N, C-alpha and C positions, 0 to 999 in steps of 0.2 A: 459514431466511431467509438470503438472500445480499445483500450490500451492496457496491456498487462506487462508489468515490470517485475523483475526479481532484483531485490536489493539486500544487502547485508549491512546490518547496523553495527557500529562500533560500541554503542552503549544501548540502553533500553529507552532512549528518548524518541518518542514517536510523535512529537508535536508538529512535525512537518506535514502530517496528514491533514491537519486543520488548515494549513496554508494552501495545500493543494485543493481542498474543498472550496476555499474562498476565491479561487482564481476564476476570472471571467470565462464563461463557457463550460465550466466543469459542473456537471449535474450531481455527481456523487464520487466519492473516493473511499475505498475500503482497504484496510490493512489486514491481511490474512497471514497467520503464522504457519510455517511449513517446516517439518523436521526431517524430510527426506523419505518418509515411508508412505507408499501409496496404499490405499484401502480399496479392495475390490477385485 
């Protein structure tokens, strides 16, 4: 199963991604920055 979420951060603290990666059953967690512009 793949899950994609859009989140907005109040600050630049991205430590939560490590907690997600460490959860049972999670194989990988990736944080991607998006500024609203599509390429292509």
